[in-house]
N, CA, C and O atoms as a CHARMM CRD file, in Angstrom:
* protein
*
  344
    1    1 UNK  N     29.00400  37.84400 -12.63400 PROA 1      0.00000
    2    1 UNK  CA    27.87000  37.00100 -12.97500 PROA 1      0.00000
    3    1 UNK  C     28.02100  35.54900 -12.47700 PROA 1      0.00000
    4    1 UNK  O     28.95700  34.85400 -12.87200 PROA 1      0.00000
    5    2 UNK  N     27.08100  35.08800 -11.59400 PROA 2      0.00000
    6    2 UNK  CA    27.26900  33.65800 -11.30300 PROA 2      0.00000
    7    2 UNK  C     26.85500  32.72700 -12.27500 PROA 2      0.00000
    8    2 UNK  O     25.85600  32.88900 -12.97600 PROA 2      0.00000
    9    3 UNK  N     27.71200  31.61900 -12.33500 PROA 3      0.00000
   10    3 UNK  CA    27.36000  30.63700 -13.59700 PROA 3      0.00000
   11    3 UNK  C     26.21200  29.92400 -13.20100 PROA 3      0.00000
   12    3 UNK  O     25.80000  29.85100 -12.04300 PROA 3      0.00000
   13    4 UNK  N     25.67200  29.36400 -14.25900 PROA 4      0.00000
   14    4 UNK  CA    24.30800  28.68600 -14.19200 PROA 4      0.00000
   15    4 UNK  C     24.77100  27.21800 -13.61900 PROA 4      0.00000
   16    4 UNK  O     25.73700  26.53600 -13.96300 PROA 4      0.00000
   17    5 UNK  N     23.86800  26.98600 -12.73400 PROA 5      0.00000
   18    5 UNK  CA    24.04400  25.47400 -12.21800 PROA 5      0.00000
   19    5 UNK  C     23.04600  24.53400 -12.80800 PROA 5      0.00000
   20    5 UNK  O     21.94900  24.91600 -13.21300 PROA 5      0.00000
   21    6 UNK  N     23.43200  23.35500 -12.84600 PROA 6      0.00000
   22    6 UNK  CA    22.59700  22.38200 -13.57700 PROA 6      0.00000
   23    6 UNK  C     21.32400  22.11600 -12.89500 PROA 6      0.00000
   24    6 UNK  O     21.27600  22.01900 -11.66900 PROA 6      0.00000
   25    7 UNK  N     20.26000  21.99000 -13.66900 PROA 7      0.00000
   26    7 UNK  CA    18.90000  21.63400 -13.15500 PROA 7      0.00000
   27    7 UNK  C     18.40600  20.52100 -13.96200 PROA 7      0.00000
   28    7 UNK  O     18.43700  20.46200 -15.19100 PROA 7      0.00000
   29    8 UNK  N     17.92000  19.58900 -13.10300 PROA 8      0.00000
   30    8 UNK  CA    17.16900  18.22300 -13.79100 PROA 8      0.00000
   31    8 UNK  C     15.75600  18.26800 -13.14500 PROA 8      0.00000
   32    8 UNK  O     15.42500  18.86100 -12.11800 PROA 8      0.00000
   33    9 UNK  N     14.96700  17.47600 -14.01100 PROA 9      0.00000
   34    9 UNK  CA    13.55400  17.20400 -13.57900 PROA 9      0.00000
   35    9 UNK  C     13.55500  15.64400 -13.42500 PROA 9      0.00000
   36    9 UNK  O     14.10300  14.95700 -14.28700 PROA 9      0.00000
   37   10 UNK  N     12.92800  15.06100 -12.30200 PROA 10     0.00000
   38   10 UNK  CA    12.94100  13.78400 -12.22900 PROA 10     0.00000
   39   10 UNK  C     11.76100  13.28200 -11.36900 PROA 10     0.00000
   40   10 UNK  O     10.95600  14.13900 -11.00700 PROA 10     0.00000
   41   11 UNK  N     11.54000  11.89800 -10.96600 PROA 11     0.00000
   42   11 UNK  CA    10.65300  11.45700 -10.27600 PROA 11     0.00000
   43   11 UNK  C     11.21600  11.04800  -8.90500 PROA 11     0.00000
   44   11 UNK  O     12.35100  10.57300  -8.89300 PROA 11     0.00000
   45   12 UNK  N     10.52000  11.18700  -7.70500 PROA 12     0.00000
   46   12 UNK  CA    11.01800  10.61300  -6.62000 PROA 12     0.00000
   47   12 UNK  C     10.82400   9.01400  -6.50300 PROA 12     0.00000
   48   12 UNK  O      9.70300   8.52300  -6.63900 PROA 12     0.00000
   49   13 UNK  N     11.89300   8.27300  -6.26100 PROA 13     0.00000
   50   13 UNK  CA    11.67200   6.99700  -6.11800 PROA 13     0.00000
   51   13 UNK  C     11.79100   6.25200  -4.71900 PROA 13     0.00000
   52   13 UNK  O     11.39400   5.11900  -4.45100 PROA 13     0.00000
   53   14 UNK  N     12.43000   7.15700  -3.89800 PROA 14     0.00000
   54   14 UNK  CA    12.59900   6.76600  -2.40500 PROA 14     0.00000
   55   14 UNK  C     12.48400   8.08600  -1.67700 PROA 14     0.00000
   56   14 UNK  O     12.83800   9.16100  -2.16100 PROA 14     0.00000
   57   15 UNK  N     11.90700   7.90200  -0.35200 PROA 15     0.00000
   58   15 UNK  CA    12.01700   8.96800   0.71100 PROA 15     0.00000
   59   15 UNK  C     12.26600   8.43600   1.92800 PROA 15     0.00000
   60   15 UNK  O     11.87500   9.03400   2.93100 PROA 15     0.00000
   61   16 UNK  N     12.95000   7.23900   2.02200 PROA 16     0.00000
   62   16 UNK  CA    13.19100   6.53900   3.31200 PROA 16     0.00000
   63   16 UNK  C     14.08000   7.11400   4.09200 PROA 16     0.00000
   64   16 UNK  O     14.02700   6.79500   5.27900 PROA 16     0.00000
   65   17 UNK  N     15.01900   7.99900   3.71300 PROA 17     0.00000
   66   17 UNK  CA    16.12100   8.67900   4.54500 PROA 17     0.00000
   67   17 UNK  C     15.52800   9.96900   5.07800 PROA 17     0.00000
   68   17 UNK  O     14.52900  10.50700   4.60300 PROA 17     0.00000
   69   18 UNK  N     16.15400  10.36700   5.99400 PROA 18     0.00000
   70   18 UNK  CA    15.78800  11.70600   6.72000 PROA 18     0.00000
   71   18 UNK  C     16.43100  12.94500   6.02300 PROA 18     0.00000
   72   18 UNK  O     17.65000  13.10600   6.08700 PROA 18     0.00000
   73   19 UNK  N     15.61400  13.83700   5.34800 PROA 19     0.00000
   74   19 UNK  CA    16.07900  14.92400   4.68600 PROA 19     0.00000
   75   19 UNK  C     16.75900  14.54800   3.34000 PROA 19     0.00000
   76   19 UNK  O     17.64000  15.28200   2.89200 PROA 19     0.00000
   77   20 UNK  N     16.40200  13.50800   2.73500 PROA 20     0.00000
   78   20 UNK  CA    17.06600  13.04700   1.55700 PROA 20     0.00000
   79   20 UNK  C     16.06600  12.24000   0.67700 PROA 20     0.00000
   80   20 UNK  O     15.39900  11.33600   1.18000 PROA 20     0.00000
   81   21 UNK  N     15.97600  12.53700  -0.50100 PROA 21     0.00000
   82   21 UNK  CA    15.07200  11.82400  -1.35300 PROA 21     0.00000
   83   21 UNK  C     16.09200  11.23000  -2.71300 PROA 21     0.00000
   84   21 UNK  O     17.12300  11.79300  -3.08300 PROA 21     0.00000
   85   22 UNK  N     15.52700  10.00100  -3.30500 PROA 22     0.00000
   86   22 UNK  CA    16.37100   9.55400  -4.37800 PROA 22     0.00000
   87   22 UNK  C     15.42800   9.94400  -5.65200 PROA 22     0.00000
   88   22 UNK  O     14.24900   9.59900  -5.73500 PROA 22     0.00000
   89   23 UNK  N     16.03900  10.62200  -6.51300 PROA 23     0.00000
   90   23 UNK  CA    15.43300  11.16500  -7.77900 PROA 23     0.00000
   91   23 UNK  C     15.81500  10.30500  -9.01900 PROA 23     0.00000
   92   23 UNK  O     17.00100  10.17300  -9.32300 PROA 23     0.00000
   93   24 UNK  N     14.91400   9.77600  -9.66700 PROA 24     0.00000
   94   24 UNK  CA    15.19600   9.01700 -10.90200 PROA 24     0.00000
   95   24 UNK  C     15.02200  10.17600 -12.14600 PROA 24     0.00000
   96   24 UNK  O     13.99900  10.83800 -12.32200 PROA 24     0.00000
   97   25 UNK  N     16.16000  10.25300 -12.89400 PROA 25     0.00000
   98   25 UNK  CA    16.13100  11.27300 -14.02900 PROA 25     0.00000
   99   25 UNK  C     16.26300  10.24800 -15.34400 PROA 25     0.00000
  100   25 UNK  O     17.10200   9.35200 -15.43300 PROA 25     0.00000
  101   26 UNK  N     15.25400  10.57700 -16.34100 PROA 26     0.00000
  102   26 UNK  CA    15.29400   9.63500 -17.49300 PROA 26     0.00000
  103   26 UNK  C     15.76100  10.65900 -18.51900 PROA 26     0.00000
  104   26 UNK  O     15.48400  11.85600 -18.43200 PROA 26     0.00000
  105   27 UNK  N     16.50700  10.10400 -19.52300 PROA 27     0.00000
  106   27 UNK  CA    16.89300  10.83100 -20.80700 PROA 27     0.00000
  107   27 UNK  C     17.16000   9.70800 -21.91700 PROA 27     0.00000
  108   27 UNK  O     17.56100   8.55400 -21.76300 PROA 27     0.00000
  109   28 UNK  N     16.81300  10.39900 -23.08100 PROA 28     0.00000
  110   28 UNK  CA    16.95900   9.53000 -24.21300 PROA 28     0.00000
  111   28 UNK  C     18.04300   9.94800 -25.15100 PROA 28     0.00000
  112   28 UNK  O     18.17200  11.09700 -25.57100 PROA 28     0.00000
  113   29 UNK  N     18.82900   8.91700 -25.45900 PROA 29     0.00000
  114   29 UNK  CA    20.21300   9.14000 -26.26100 PROA 29     0.00000
  115   29 UNK  C     19.97600   8.22300 -27.52700 PROA 29     0.00000
  116   29 UNK  O     19.32500   7.18600 -27.40800 PROA 29     0.00000
  117   30 UNK  N     20.44000   8.56400 -28.58500 PROA 30     0.00000
  118   30 UNK  CA    20.59400   7.77300 -29.85400 PROA 30     0.00000
  119   30 UNK  C     21.90900   7.04500 -29.92600 PROA 30     0.00000
  120   30 UNK  O     22.95400   7.62200 -29.62200 PROA 30     0.00000
  121   31 UNK  N     21.88300   5.82300 -30.31100 PROA 31     0.00000
  122   31 UNK  CA    22.93200   5.03900 -30.17500 PROA 31     0.00000
  123   31 UNK  C     23.82900   5.52800 -31.40200 PROA 31     0.00000
  124   31 UNK  O     23.36400   5.72600 -32.52400 PROA 31     0.00000
  125   32 UNK  N     25.15200   5.69900 -31.06200 PROA 32     0.00000
  126   32 UNK  CA    25.91800   6.40200 -32.03100 PROA 32     0.00000
  127   32 UNK  C     26.19100   5.46300 -33.43100 PROA 32     0.00000
  128   32 UNK  O     26.58300   6.03800 -34.44700 PROA 32     0.00000
  129   33 UNK  N     25.98800   4.15600 -33.43100 PROA 33     0.00000
  130   33 UNK  CA    26.35000   3.37300 -34.45000 PROA 33     0.00000
  131   33 UNK  C     24.98700   2.93300 -35.06400 PROA 33     0.00000
  132   33 UNK  O     24.83300   3.12000 -36.27100 PROA 33     0.00000
  133   34 UNK  N     23.99500   2.37100 -34.34600 PROA 34     0.00000
  134   34 UNK  CA    22.90300   1.88600 -35.01100 PROA 34     0.00000
  135   34 UNK  C     21.64000   2.89100 -34.97200 PROA 34     0.00000
  136   34 UNK  O     20.57400   2.54700 -35.48300 PROA 34     0.00000
  137   35 UNK  N     21.77900   3.98100 -34.42800 PROA 35     0.00000
  138   35 UNK  CA    20.80900   4.98200 -34.35000 PROA 35     0.00000
  139   35 UNK  C     19.53400   4.60800 -33.63200 PROA 35     0.00000
  140   35 UNK  O     18.54000   5.31700 -33.79500 PROA 35     0.00000
  141   36 UNK  N     19.49000   3.56000 -32.86000 PROA 36     0.00000
  142   36 UNK  CA    18.38400   3.38100 -32.02900 PROA 36     0.00000
  143   36 UNK  C     18.40300   4.23100 -30.84200 PROA 36     0.00000
  144   36 UNK  O     19.40400   4.58000 -30.21800 PROA 36     0.00000
  145   37 UNK  N     16.96200   4.57900 -30.55400 PROA 37     0.00000
  146   37 UNK  CA    16.86400   5.57800 -29.31100 PROA 37     0.00000
  147   37 UNK  C     16.77800   4.83200 -28.09000 PROA 37     0.00000
  148   37 UNK  O     15.90700   3.96700 -27.99700 PROA 37     0.00000
  149   38 UNK  N     17.52900   5.04200 -27.18600 PROA 38     0.00000
  150   38 UNK  CA    17.70900   4.21300 -25.85800 PROA 38     0.00000
  151   38 UNK  C     17.28000   5.33300 -24.80800 PROA 38     0.00000
  152   38 UNK  O     17.43400   6.54400 -24.96300 PROA 38     0.00000
  153   39 UNK  N     16.71700   4.69800 -23.72100 PROA 39     0.00000
  154   39 UNK  CA    16.35800   5.42900 -22.64000 PROA 39     0.00000
  155   39 UNK  C     17.15400   4.93900 -21.48100 PROA 39     0.00000
  156   39 UNK  O     17.21000   3.76600 -21.11000 PROA 39     0.00000
  157   40 UNK  N     17.86400   6.12500 -20.85900 PROA 40     0.00000
  158   40 UNK  CA    18.73000   5.89900 -19.86500 PROA 40     0.00000
  159   40 UNK  C     18.21000   6.54600 -18.62800 PROA 40     0.00000
  160   40 UNK  O     17.71800   7.67400 -18.62000 PROA 40     0.00000
  161   41 UNK  N     18.35100   5.73200 -17.51800 PROA 41     0.00000
  162   41 UNK  CA    17.71500   6.23400 -16.12200 PROA 41     0.00000
  163   41 UNK  C     18.96200   6.39000 -15.23100 PROA 41     0.00000
  164   41 UNK  O     19.83500   5.52500 -15.16700 PROA 41     0.00000
  165   42 UNK  N     18.98700   7.54000 -14.55400 PROA 42     0.00000
  166   42 UNK  CA    20.13600   7.65900 -13.67300 PROA 42     0.00000
  167   42 UNK  C     19.43900   8.21500 -12.22100 PROA 42     0.00000
  168   42 UNK  O     18.45500   8.95400 -12.22400 PROA 42     0.00000
  169   43 UNK  N     20.04300   7.78600 -11.10200 PROA 43     0.00000
  170   43 UNK  CA    19.45500   8.09600  -9.79600 PROA 43     0.00000
  171   43 UNK  C     20.37600   9.15500  -9.10600 PROA 43     0.00000
  172   43 UNK  O     21.60100   9.03400  -9.08600 PROA 43     0.00000
  173   44 UNK  N     19.69800  10.20700  -8.54000 PROA 44     0.00000
  174   44 UNK  CA    20.39400  11.12700  -7.76100 PROA 44     0.00000
  175   44 UNK  C     19.83800  11.17100  -6.33500 PROA 44     0.00000
  176   44 UNK  O     18.66900  10.95700  -6.01200 PROA 44     0.00000
  177   45 UNK  N     20.94900  11.50900  -5.46600 PROA 45     0.00000
  178   45 UNK  CA    20.26600  11.71700  -4.01500 PROA 45     0.00000
  179   45 UNK  C     20.31100  13.31400  -3.83900 PROA 45     0.00000
  180   45 UNK  O     21.32000  13.98300  -4.06300 PROA 45     0.00000
  181   46 UNK  N     19.13700  13.80700  -3.42800 PROA 46     0.00000
  182   46 UNK  CA    18.93700  15.12600  -3.37900 PROA 46     0.00000
  183   46 UNK  C     18.41600  15.43500  -2.02300 PROA 46     0.00000
  184   46 UNK  O     17.72300  14.61900  -1.41700 PROA 46     0.00000
  185   47 UNK  N     18.76600  16.71400  -1.48300 PROA 47     0.00000
  186   47 UNK  CA    18.43800  17.17200  -0.02200 PROA 47     0.00000
  187   47 UNK  C     17.04400  17.82300  -0.21300 PROA 47     0.00000
  188   47 UNK  O     16.76100  18.65100  -1.07900 PROA 47     0.00000
  189   48 UNK  N     16.20700  17.30800   0.75000 PROA 48     0.00000
  190   48 UNK  CA    14.83700  18.02300   0.84100 PROA 48     0.00000
  191   48 UNK  C     14.66800  18.22500   2.38200 PROA 48     0.00000
  192   48 UNK  O     14.39300  17.33100   3.18200 PROA 48     0.00000
  193   49 UNK  N     14.87200  19.50900   2.66400 PROA 49     0.00000
  194   49 UNK  CA    14.99600  20.03100   4.04200 PROA 49     0.00000
  195   49 UNK  C     13.69600  19.80100   4.82600 PROA 49     0.00000
  196   49 UNK  O     13.80300  19.58600   6.03300 PROA 49     0.00000
  197   50 UNK  N     12.48700  19.82400   4.26600 PROA 50     0.00000
  198   50 UNK  CA    11.24600  20.01700   4.90900 PROA 50     0.00000
  199   50 UNK  C     10.88600  18.48300   4.88000 PROA 50     0.00000
  200   50 UNK  O      9.84300  18.34500   5.51800 PROA 50     0.00000
  201   51 UNK  N     11.27200  17.45100   4.46300 PROA 51     0.00000
  202   51 UNK  CA    10.72200  15.96300   4.06700 PROA 51     0.00000
  203   51 UNK  C      9.29400  16.04500   3.64500 PROA 51     0.00000
  204   51 UNK  O      8.35100  15.45200   4.16800 PROA 51     0.00000
  205   52 UNK  N      9.26000  16.96000   2.50700 PROA 52     0.00000
  206   52 UNK  CA     7.75400  17.16400   2.04000 PROA 52     0.00000
  207   52 UNK  C      7.53000  16.23000   0.73300 PROA 52     0.00000
  208   52 UNK  O      6.38800  15.98800   0.34000 PROA 52     0.00000
  209   53 UNK  N      8.61100  15.74700   0.11700 PROA 53     0.00000
  210   53 UNK  CA     8.49100  14.93500  -1.17900 PROA 53     0.00000
  211   53 UNK  C      8.00600  13.53500  -0.71500 PROA 53     0.00000
  212   53 UNK  O      8.46900  12.90000   0.23300 PROA 53     0.00000
  213   54 UNK  N      6.96400  13.14800  -1.56800 PROA 54     0.00000
  214   54 UNK  CA     6.61200  11.65100  -1.44100 PROA 54     0.00000
  215   54 UNK  C      6.99300  10.82100  -2.72100 PROA 54     0.00000
  216   54 UNK  O      7.29200  11.31400  -3.80800 PROA 54     0.00000
  217   55 UNK  N      6.94300   9.66200  -2.45900 PROA 55     0.00000
  218   55 UNK  CA     7.19700   8.70900  -3.78400 PROA 55     0.00000
  219   55 UNK  C      6.17100   8.97100  -4.97900 PROA 55     0.00000
  220   55 UNK  O      4.94500   9.00500  -4.87100 PROA 55     0.00000
  221   56 UNK  N      6.89700   9.14200  -6.10000 PROA 56     0.00000
  222   56 UNK  CA     6.03500   9.44900  -7.13800 PROA 56     0.00000
  223   56 UNK  C      5.85900  10.95200  -7.56100 PROA 56     0.00000
  224   56 UNK  O      5.09400  11.20900  -8.49000 PROA 56     0.00000
  225   57 UNK  N      6.52100  11.92800  -6.93000 PROA 57     0.00000
  226   57 UNK  CA     6.36500  13.22700  -7.11000 PROA 57     0.00000
  227   57 UNK  C      7.53700  13.65400  -8.21800 PROA 57     0.00000
  228   57 UNK  O      8.68100  13.21200  -8.32900 PROA 57     0.00000
  229   58 UNK  N      6.88900  14.60200  -8.94300 PROA 58     0.00000
  230   58 UNK  CA     7.76500  15.02600 -10.00500 PROA 58     0.00000
  231   58 UNK  C      8.47500  16.30800  -9.51700 PROA 58     0.00000
  232   58 UNK  O      7.79000  17.28200  -9.20300 PROA 58     0.00000
  233   59 UNK  N      9.92200  16.34800  -9.43400 PROA 59     0.00000
  234   59 UNK  CA    10.53200  17.52700  -8.69900 PROA 59     0.00000
  235   59 UNK  C     11.83200  18.08200  -9.65500 PROA 59     0.00000
  236   59 UNK  O     12.39200  17.40800 -10.51900 PROA 59     0.00000
  237   60 UNK  N     12.12000  19.28800  -9.33000 PROA 60     0.00000
  238   60 UNK  CA    13.13300  19.84800  -9.96600 PROA 60     0.00000
  239   60 UNK  C     14.26700  19.83300  -8.98800 PROA 60     0.00000
  240   60 UNK  O     14.10300  20.26600  -7.84800 PROA 60     0.00000
  241   61 UNK  N     15.48200  19.32000  -9.42400 PROA 61     0.00000
  242   61 UNK  CA    16.59900  19.47000  -8.73500 PROA 61     0.00000
  243   61 UNK  C     17.79200  20.18900  -9.02400 PROA 61     0.00000
  244   61 UNK  O     18.17200  20.10700 -10.19200 PROA 61     0.00000
  245   62 UNK  N     18.54600  20.94700  -8.15800 PROA 62     0.00000
  246   62 UNK  CA    19.55100  21.86800  -8.58200 PROA 62     0.00000
  247   62 UNK  C     20.80200  21.48100  -7.98900 PROA 62     0.00000
  248   62 UNK  O     20.86700  21.17700  -6.79800 PROA 62     0.00000
  249   63 UNK  N     21.88400  21.47500  -8.81800 PROA 63     0.00000
  250   63 UNK  CA    23.28700  21.19800  -8.40000 PROA 63     0.00000
  251   63 UNK  C     23.66700  22.13900  -7.27300 PROA 63     0.00000
  252   63 UNK  O     23.33200  23.32300  -7.23800 PROA 63     0.00000
  253   64 UNK  N     24.38300  21.52800  -6.36900 PROA 64     0.00000
  254   64 UNK  CA    24.97100  22.32800  -5.08500 PROA 64     0.00000
  255   64 UNK  C     26.13100  21.90000  -4.76800 PROA 64     0.00000
  256   64 UNK  O     26.75800  21.08600  -5.44600 PROA 64     0.00000
  257   65 UNK  N     26.59200  22.48800  -3.53700 PROA 65     0.00000
  258   65 UNK  CA    27.90300  21.95800  -2.91200 PROA 65     0.00000
  259   65 UNK  C     27.82500  20.54100  -2.46000 PROA 65     0.00000
  260   65 UNK  O     26.67700  20.09700  -2.43000 PROA 65     0.00000
  261   66 UNK  N     28.71500  19.77700  -2.12300 PROA 66     0.00000
  262   66 UNK  CA    28.52300  18.49600  -1.49700 PROA 66     0.00000
  263   66 UNK  C     28.00500  18.58100  -0.15800 PROA 66     0.00000
  264   66 UNK  O     28.56900  19.21700   0.73200 PROA 66     0.00000
  265   67 UNK  N     26.81200  17.86900   0.00300 PROA 67     0.00000
  266   67 UNK  CA    26.13800  17.97200   1.45400 PROA 67     0.00000
  267   67 UNK  C     26.45800  16.77100   2.15200 PROA 67     0.00000
  268   67 UNK  O     26.37700  16.82500   3.37900 PROA 67     0.00000
  269   68 UNK  N     26.84500  15.57000   1.55800 PROA 68     0.00000
  270   68 UNK  CA    27.23500  14.51500   2.19100 PROA 68     0.00000
  271   68 UNK  C     28.19600  13.62800   1.29000 PROA 68     0.00000
  272   68 UNK  O     28.78200  14.18300   0.36000 PROA 68     0.00000
  273   69 UNK  N     28.37500  12.32700   1.51500 PROA 69     0.00000
  274   69 UNK  CA    29.28300  11.66800   0.62800 PROA 69     0.00000
  275   69 UNK  C     28.59500  11.51600  -0.57400 PROA 69     0.00000
  276   69 UNK  O     29.31400  11.69200  -1.55800 PROA 69     0.00000
  277   70 UNK  N     27.34300  11.22400  -0.82500 PROA 70     0.00000
  278   70 UNK  CA    26.73300  11.16300  -2.17500 PROA 70     0.00000
  279   70 UNK  C     25.75200  12.23500  -2.58100 PROA 70     0.00000
  280   70 UNK  O     25.25000  12.27100  -3.70400 PROA 70     0.00000
  281   71 UNK  N     25.50500  13.08100  -1.65200 PROA 71     0.00000
  282   71 UNK  CA    24.37100  14.17200  -1.92600 PROA 71     0.00000
  283   71 UNK  C     25.05600  15.29600  -2.55400 PROA 71     0.00000
  284   71 UNK  O     25.97100  15.82600  -1.92400 PROA 71     0.00000
  285   72 UNK  N     24.72900  15.74700  -3.74600 PROA 72     0.00000
  286   72 UNK  CA    25.30900  16.88200  -4.41900 PROA 72     0.00000
  287   72 UNK  C     24.16400  17.67700  -5.11700 PROA 72     0.00000
  288   72 UNK  O     24.46600  18.49100  -5.99000 PROA 72     0.00000
  289   73 UNK  N     22.91400  17.48300  -4.78100 PROA 73     0.00000
  290   73 UNK  CA    21.69600  18.15400  -5.35200 PROA 73     0.00000
  291   73 UNK  C     20.72800  18.39600  -4.35200 PROA 73     0.00000
  292   73 UNK  O     20.64700  17.75000  -3.30700 PROA 73     0.00000
  293   74 UNK  N     19.89400  19.46000  -4.72700 PROA 74     0.00000
  294   74 UNK  CA    18.85300  20.01800  -3.58500 PROA 74     0.00000
  295   74 UNK  C     17.65400  19.94700  -4.40800 PROA 74     0.00000
  296   74 UNK  O     17.64800  20.11600  -5.62700 PROA 74     0.00000
  297   75 UNK  N     16.54100  19.66400  -3.61400 PROA 75     0.00000
  298   75 UNK  CA    15.07600  19.78800  -4.37500 PROA 75     0.00000
  299   75 UNK  C     14.94100  21.23800  -4.37200 PROA 75     0.00000
  300   75 UNK  O     15.30300  21.89400  -3.39500 PROA 75     0.00000
  301   76 UNK  N     14.40500  21.81100  -5.48000 PROA 76     0.00000
  302   76 UNK  CA    14.10300  23.29600  -5.63600 PROA 76     0.00000
  303   76 UNK  C     12.68500  23.31500  -5.52300 PROA 76     0.00000
  304   76 UNK  O     12.17000  24.12000  -4.74700 PROA 76     0.00000
  305   77 UNK  N     11.92800  22.46900  -6.24900 PROA 77     0.00000
  306   77 UNK  CA    10.42900  22.72000  -6.24900 PROA 77     0.00000
  307   77 UNK  C      9.86300  21.35000  -6.58200 PROA 77     0.00000
  308   77 UNK  O     10.51400  20.48600  -7.17100 PROA 77     0.00000
  309   78 UNK  N      8.47700  21.18900  -6.12500 PROA 78     0.00000
  310   78 UNK  CA     7.91800  19.92600  -6.48400 PROA 78     0.00000
  311   78 UNK  C      6.85900  20.53100  -7.64300 PROA 78     0.00000
  312   78 UNK  O      6.06200  21.45600  -7.48700 PROA 78     0.00000
  313   79 UNK  N      7.06700  19.81600  -8.72100 PROA 79     0.00000
  314   79 UNK  CA     6.19600  20.13600  -9.88300 PROA 79     0.00000
  315   79 UNK  C      4.77300  19.46700  -9.82400 PROA 79     0.00000
  316   79 UNK  O      3.70400  20.06500  -9.94900 PROA 79     0.00000
  317   80 UNK  N      4.92500  18.30500  -9.64100 PROA 80     0.00000
  318   80 UNK  CA     3.65600  17.61600  -9.65100 PROA 80     0.00000
  319   80 UNK  C      3.40800  16.63100  -8.52900 PROA 80     0.00000
  320   80 UNK  O      4.34300  15.84600  -8.36900 PROA 80     0.00000
  321   81 UNK  N      2.45500  16.49000  -7.77500 PROA 81     0.00000
  322   81 UNK  CA     2.27400  15.59700  -6.67800 PROA 81     0.00000
  323   81 UNK  C      1.80800  14.21300  -7.30900 PROA 81     0.00000
  324   81 UNK  O      1.24400  14.10900  -8.39800 PROA 81     0.00000
  325   82 UNK  N      2.12700  13.18200  -6.46800 PROA 82     0.00000
  326   82 UNK  CA     1.77300  11.82600  -7.01700 PROA 82     0.00000
  327   82 UNK  C      0.32300  11.80400  -6.44300 PROA 82     0.00000
  328   82 UNK  O     -0.02100  12.34200  -5.39100 PROA 82     0.00000
  329   83 UNK  N     -0.45900  11.11100  -7.28000 PROA 83     0.00000
  330   83 UNK  CA    -1.78500  10.64700  -6.75400 PROA 83     0.00000
  331   83 UNK  C     -1.77300   9.74500  -5.62000 PROA 83     0.00000
  332   83 UNK  O     -1.04300   8.75700  -5.70200 PROA 83     0.00000
  333   84 UNK  N     -2.52300   9.94100  -4.48500 PROA 84     0.00000
  334   84 UNK  CA    -2.69700   9.14200  -3.49000 PROA 84     0.00000
  335   84 UNK  C     -3.88400   8.20700  -3.41200 PROA 84     0.00000
  336   84 UNK  O     -5.00300   8.71600  -3.47200 PROA 84     0.00000
  337   85 UNK  N     -3.76200   6.85400  -3.28000 PROA 85     0.00000
  338   85 UNK  CA    -4.92900   5.99000  -3.24400 PROA 85     0.00000
  339   85 UNK  C     -5.39400   6.05800  -1.88300 PROA 85     0.00000
  340   85 UNK  O     -4.57600   6.15800  -0.96900 PROA 85     0.00000
  341   86 UNK  N     -6.75700   6.01000  -1.64300 PROA 86     0.00000
  342   86 UNK  CA    -7.21900   5.91300  -0.22600 PROA 86     0.00000
  343   86 UNK  C     -7.20800   4.39700   0.17600 PROA 86     0.00000
  344   86 UNK  O     -7.55100   4.05500   1.30700 PROA 86     0.00000
């Protein structure tokens, strides 16, 4: 049985590279001493084969083998399209 790969959901913050998008993933953690809820943001570079992601799209990314020096994720699906202004 194949092991489960990590999946994350985030928002596309940049698509200026060819076949690559930068995805911001937000998570909340509780401070271990003070108990305050903190919001942490991490950016991942993900492979977008068709160049179909736009800035503001919500996407699901899947962990994969190293594709380049910093790319370790692939875009699996676009969950929600960003609203385009005319």
